[in-house]
KOLLUM-882760 format. One record per residue (C-alpha): x, y, z; residue in one letter. Coordinates in nm, 2 decimals. Layout:
<recs>
rec x = X | y = Y | z = Z | mardo = A
...
</recs>
This chain:
<recs>
rec x = -0.40 | y = 0.68 | z = -1.70 | mardo = M
rec x = -0.28 | y = 0.87 | z = -1.39 | mardo = P
rec x = -0.52 | y = 1.18 | z = -1.46 | mardo = K
rec x = -0.82 | y = 0.92 | z = -1.45 | mardo = V
rec x = -0.69 | y = 0.75 | z = -1.15 | mardo = Y
rec x = -0.61 | y = 1.10 | z = -0.99 | mardo = T
rec x = -0.91 | y = 1.23 | z = -1.07 | mardo = G
rec x = -1.14 | y = 0.94 | z = -0.92 | mardo = F
rec x = -0.93 | y = 0.95 | z = -0.58 | mardo = Q
rec x = -1.01 | y = 1.30 | z = -0.54 | mardo = D
rec x = -1.38 | y = 1.24 | z = -0.60 | mardo = F
rec x = -1.38 | y = 0.97 | z = -0.31 | mardo = V
rec x = -1.19 | y = 1.16 | z = -0.05 | mardo = G
rec x = -0.85 | y = 0.99 | z = -0.11 | mardo = A
rec x = -0.64 | y = 1.29 | z = -0.04 | mardo = R
rec x = -0.78 | y = 1.31 | z = 0.33 | mardo = S
rec x = -0.77 | y = 0.94 | z = 0.34 | mardo = A
rec x = -0.39 | y = 0.94 | z = 0.28 | mardo = R
rec x = -0.32 | y = 1.19 | z = 0.56 | mardo = Q
rec x = -0.52 | y = 1.00 | z = 0.81 | mardo = R
rec x = -0.33 | y = 0.71 | z = 0.70 | mardo = I
rec x = -0.02 | y = 0.86 | z = 0.76 | mardo = V
rec x = -0.13 | y = 1.02 | z = 1.09 | mardo = D
rec x = -0.29 | y = 0.73 | z = 1.23 | mardo = D
rec x = -0.16 | y = 0.42 | z = 1.06 | mardo = V
rec x = 0.17 | y = 0.44 | z = 0.90 | mardo = L
rec x = 0.37 | y = 0.53 | z = 1.20 | mardo = E
rec x = 0.65 | y = 0.65 | z = 0.99 | mardo = I
rec x = 0.91 | y = 0.87 | z = 1.15 | mardo = R
rec x = 1.13 | y = 1.14 | z = 1.00 | mardo = S
rec x = 1.46 | y = 0.99 | z = 0.85 | mardo = G
rec x = 1.30 | y = 0.66 | z = 0.81 | mardo = D
rec x = 1.38 | y = 0.46 | z = 0.49 | mardo = R
rec x = 1.07 | y = 0.37 | z = 0.32 | mardo = V
rec x = 0.96 | y = 0.14 | z = 0.03 | mardo = L
rec x = 0.63 | y = 0.21 | z = -0.13 | mardo = D
rec x = 0.53 | y = -0.09 | z = -0.34 | mardo = V
rec x = 0.30 | y = -0.02 | z = -0.62 | mardo = G
rec x = 0.35 | y = 0.34 | z = -0.55 | mardo = C
rec x = 0.13 | y = 0.47 | z = -0.87 | mardo = G
rec x = 0.18 | y = 0.86 | z = -0.88 | mardo = P
rec x = 0.35 | y = 0.84 | z = -0.52 | mardo = A
rec x = 0.05 | y = 1.05 | z = -0.38 | mardo = D
rec x = 0.15 | y = 0.93 | z = -0.05 | mardo = I
rec x = 0.48 | y = 1.08 | z = -0.05 | mardo = L
rec x = 0.29 | y = 1.45 | z = -0.01 | mardo = A
rec x = 0.22 | y = 1.37 | z = 0.33 | mardo = F
rec x = 0.52 | y = 1.18 | z = 0.47 | mardo = L
rec x = 0.79 | y = 1.35 | z = 0.71 | mardo = P
rec x = 1.13 | y = 1.42 | z = 0.52 | mardo = Q
rec x = 1.21 | y = 1.03 | z = 0.44 | mardo = V
rec x = 1.44 | y = 0.83 | z = 0.22 | mardo = D
rec x = 1.18 | y = 0.73 | z = 0.02 | mardo = Y
rec x = 1.18 | y = 0.48 | z = -0.29 | mardo = L
rec x = 0.86 | y = 0.41 | z = -0.48 | mardo = G
rec x = 0.83 | y = 0.12 | z = -0.74 | mardo = I
rec x = 0.54 | y = 0.06 | z = -0.95 | mardo = D
rec x = 0.50 | y = -0.13 | z = -1.27 | mardo = Y
rec x = 0.37 | y = 0.14 | z = -1.47 | mardo = S
rec x = 0.62 | y = 0.37 | z = -1.69 | mardo = E
rec x = 0.32 | y = 0.66 | z = -1.66 | mardo = D
rec x = 0.29 | y = 0.65 | z = -1.30 | mardo = Y
rec x = 0.67 | y = 0.64 | z = -1.20 | mardo = I
rec x = 0.70 | y = 0.95 | z = -1.45 | mardo = D
rec x = 0.43 | y = 1.13 | z = -1.29 | mardo = A
rec x = 0.56 | y = 1.10 | z = -0.95 | mardo = A
rec x = 0.91 | y = 1.21 | z = -1.10 | mardo = R
rec x = 0.76 | y = 1.55 | z = -1.22 | mardo = R
rec x = 0.56 | y = 1.61 | z = -0.95 | mardo = R
rec x = 0.82 | y = 1.50 | z = -0.66 | mardo = F
rec x = 1.16 | y = 1.54 | z = -0.84 | mardo = G
rec x = 1.46 | y = 1.46 | z = -0.59 | mardo = N
rec x = 1.20 | y = 1.39 | z = -0.28 | mardo = R
rec x = 1.22 | y = 1.05 | z = -0.35 | mardo = G
rec x = 1.35 | y = 0.79 | z = -0.58 | mardo = R
rec x = 1.12 | y = 0.63 | z = -0.82 | mardo = F
rec x = 1.15 | y = 0.31 | z = -1.05 | mardo = L
rec x = 0.93 | y = 0.14 | z = -1.27 | mardo = A
rec x = 1.03 | y = -0.24 | z = -1.13 | mardo = A
rec x = 0.87 | y = -0.50 | z = -0.96 | mardo = D
rec x = 0.98 | y = -0.58 | z = -0.58 | mardo = V
rec x = 1.14 | y = -0.89 | z = -0.67 | mardo = S
rec x = 1.42 | y = -0.73 | z = -0.85 | mardo = S
rec x = 1.55 | y = -0.49 | z = -0.57 | mardo = L
rec x = 1.70 | y = -0.79 | z = -0.38 | mardo = R
rec x = 1.90 | y = -0.85 | z = -0.68 | mardo = D
rec x = 2.02 | y = -0.50 | z = -0.70 | mardo = Q
rec x = 2.11 | y = -0.50 | z = -0.34 | mardo = G
rec x = 1.83 | y = -0.25 | z = -0.24 | mardo = I
rec x = 1.73 | y = -0.36 | z = 0.14 | mardo = T
rec x = 1.71 | y = -0.27 | z = 0.48 | mardo = G
rec x = 1.42 | y = -0.06 | z = 0.48 | mardo = F
rec x = 1.24 | y = 0.06 | z = 0.82 | mardo = D
rec x = 0.88 | y = 0.07 | z = 0.65 | mardo = V
rec x = 0.73 | y = -0.11 | z = 0.36 | mardo = V
rec x = 0.44 | y = 0.00 | z = 0.23 | mardo = I
rec x = 0.19 | y = -0.13 | z = -0.03 | mardo = A
rec x = -0.18 | y = 0.11 | z = -0.05 | mardo = L
rec x = -0.39 | y = -0.08 | z = -0.25 | mardo = G
rec x = -0.20 | y = -0.33 | z = -0.38 | mardo = V
rec x = -0.28 | y = -0.69 | z = -0.26 | mardo = L
rec x = -0.63 | y = -0.68 | z = -0.37 | mardo = H
rec x = -0.51 | y = -0.70 | z = -0.74 | mardo = H
rec x = -0.29 | y = -1.01 | z = -0.64 | mardo = L
rec x = -0.42 | y = -1.39 | z = -0.66 | mardo = D
rec x = -0.30 | y = -1.56 | z = -0.35 | mardo = D
rec x = 0.00 | y = -1.69 | z = -0.46 | mardo = V
rec x = 0.16 | y = -1.36 | z = -0.60 | mardo = S
rec x = 0.05 | y = -1.20 | z = -0.30 | mardo = A
rec x = 0.25 | y = -1.45 | z = -0.04 | mardo = K
rec x = 0.51 | y = -1.39 | z = -0.30 | mardo = G
rec x = 0.49 | y = -1.00 | z = -0.28 | mardo = L
rec x = 0.49 | y = -1.05 | z = 0.10 | mardo = M
rec x = 0.82 | y = -1.31 | z = 0.09 | mardo = R
rec x = 1.01 | y = -1.04 | z = -0.12 | mardo = D
rec x = 0.86 | y = -0.76 | z = 0.12 | mardo = V
rec x = 0.98 | y = -0.92 | z = 0.42 | mardo = R
rec x = 1.34 | y = -0.98 | z = 0.26 | mardo = D
rec x = 1.36 | y = -0.62 | z = 0.20 | mardo = S
rec x = 1.30 | y = -0.53 | z = 0.56 | mardo = L
rec x = 1.60 | y = -0.44 | z = 0.80 | mardo = K
rec x = 1.57 | y = -0.63 | z = 1.13 | mardo = P
rec x = 1.28 | y = -0.46 | z = 1.33 | mardo = G
rec x = 1.11 | y = -0.32 | z = 1.03 | mardo = G
rec x = 0.72 | y = -0.30 | z = 0.94 | mardo = R
rec x = 0.52 | y = -0.40 | z = 0.63 | mardo = F
rec x = 0.18 | y = -0.20 | z = 0.61 | mardo = V
rec x = -0.12 | y = -0.25 | z = 0.40 | mardo = C
rec x = -0.41 | y = -0.10 | z = 0.32 | mardo = V
rec x = -0.65 | y = -0.23 | z = 0.08 | mardo = D
rec x = -1.06 | y = -0.29 | z = 0.02 | mardo = P
rec x = -1.22 | y = -0.52 | z = 0.27 | mardo = L
rec x = -1.52 | y = -0.73 | z = 0.24 | mardo = I
rec x = -1.73 | y = -0.74 | z = 0.57 | mardo = E
rec x = -2.06 | y = -0.95 | z = 0.70 | mardo = Y
rec x = -2.26 | y = -0.78 | z = 0.77 | mardo = P
rec x = -2.12 | y = -0.44 | z = 0.55 | mardo = Q
rec x = -2.30 | y = -0.14 | z = 0.41 | mardo = N
rec x = -2.44 | y = -0.20 | z = 0.08 | mardo = P
rec x = -2.27 | y = 0.06 | z = -0.09 | mardo = I
rec x = -1.93 | y = -0.02 | z = 0.06 | mardo = A
rec x = -1.98 | y = -0.39 | z = -0.05 | mardo = R
rec x = -2.07 | y = -0.27 | z = -0.42 | mardo = L
rec x = -1.77 | y = -0.03 | z = -0.42 | mardo = L
rec x = -1.54 | y = -0.29 | z = -0.32 | mardo = A
rec x = -1.69 | y = -0.55 | z = -0.59 | mardo = R
rec x = -1.64 | y = -0.31 | z = -0.86 | mardo = L
rec x = -1.31 | y = -0.23 | z = -0.78 | mardo = D
rec x = -1.06 | y = -0.32 | z = -1.05 | mardo = R
rec x = -0.86 | y = -0.56 | z = -0.80 | mardo = G
rec x = -1.02 | y = -0.91 | z = -0.87 | mardo = Q
rec x = -0.92 | y = -1.03 | z = -0.47 | mardo = F
rec x = -1.07 | y = -0.82 | z = -0.23 | mardo = V
rec x = -1.07 | y = -1.04 | z = 0.05 | mardo = R
rec x = -1.19 | y = -1.06 | z = 0.40 | mardo = T
rec x = -1.02 | y = -1.01 | z = 0.72 | mardo = R
rec x = -0.94 | y = -1.35 | z = 0.75 | mardo = E
rec x = -0.83 | y = -1.37 | z = 0.43 | mardo = G
rec x = -0.55 | y = -1.07 | z = 0.46 | mardo = Y
rec x = -0.45 | y = -1.24 | z = 0.77 | mardo = S
rec x = -0.40 | y = -1.57 | z = 0.64 | mardo = E
rec x = -0.15 | y = -1.44 | z = 0.39 | mardo = L
rec x = 0.01 | y = -1.21 | z = 0.60 | mardo = A
rec x = 0.05 | y = -1.51 | z = 0.86 | mardo = R
rec x = 0.23 | y = -1.74 | z = 0.59 | mardo = S
rec x = 0.51 | y = -1.49 | z = 0.56 | mardo = V
rec x = 0.51 | y = -1.28 | z = 0.88 | mardo = F
rec x = 0.54 | y = -1.39 | z = 1.26 | mardo = A
rec x = 0.35 | y = -1.08 | z = 1.41 | mardo = I
rec x = 0.04 | y = -0.95 | z = 1.20 | mardo = I
rec x = -0.28 | y = -0.77 | z = 1.28 | mardo = S
rec x = -0.58 | y = -0.67 | z = 1.07 | mardo = V
rec x = -0.80 | y = -0.41 | z = 1.12 | mardo = E
rec x = -1.09 | y = -0.27 | z = 0.94 | mardo = P
rec x = -1.13 | y = 0.09 | z = 0.90 | mardo = R
rec x = -1.47 | y = 0.24 | z = 0.76 | mardo = R
rec x = -1.37 | y = 0.63 | z = 0.79 | mardo = D
rec x = -1.12 | y = 0.69 | z = 0.53 | mardo = L
rec x = -1.35 | y = 0.77 | z = 0.22 | mardo = L
rec x = -1.60 | y = 1.00 | z = 0.22 | mardo = R
rec x = -1.82 | y = 0.74 | z = 0.07 | mardo = V
rec x = -1.90 | y = 0.44 | z = 0.25 | mardo = P
rec x = -1.61 | y = 0.20 | z = 0.23 | mardo = Y
rec x = -1.44 | y = -0.05 | z = 0.44 | mardo = S
rec x = -1.03 | y = -0.07 | z = 0.44 | mardo = H
rec x = -0.83 | y = -0.35 | z = 0.60 | mardo = A
rec x = -0.52 | y = -0.23 | z = 0.77 | mardo = I
rec x = -0.29 | y = -0.48 | z = 0.77 | mardo = T
rec x = 0.05 | y = -0.44 | z = 0.97 | mardo = R
rec x = 0.33 | y = -0.69 | z = 0.99 | mardo = C
rec x = 0.67 | y = -0.75 | z = 1.12 | mardo = S
rec x = 0.93 | y = -1.01 | z = 1.18 | mardo = L
</recs>
């Protein structure tokens, strides 16, 4: 599965999108403690400065791929974010979830956000990037969002409502320039 995922990501220009996300969106500084929820093969790590990185994902295959590629540059766990608190793994400066929320129904997404909130240190931030449904929207972007494996692609208001149920400070901004194909992303930023 990681090879199929990686091949599709390369085709749509995800590599340059990841660089833009790091440069324009995440605001991660060298030395930050970063948790990447649903990290997949941890592709974003190649673009981050020197950080204390923990990537978690349900998929052992993705975690194995991340370990092979990055070795000791980060830590990688096949786990659920809710298990981190039980293990005493908290105190993150930044938690990121790239392409995760649109795979979760509202109840599961709110649960994830509560777990993320509990894993942040005071002043920490949660940043999500997910497909976005807009009205009006480029027909190709709309079609690609609807064809996504994630069954819960939301509007800007939908992502705002989720975040507002857990976090005090939120913003949701559309981005239409991250991929080489027409596509709309929601950049959701949350803090306590």
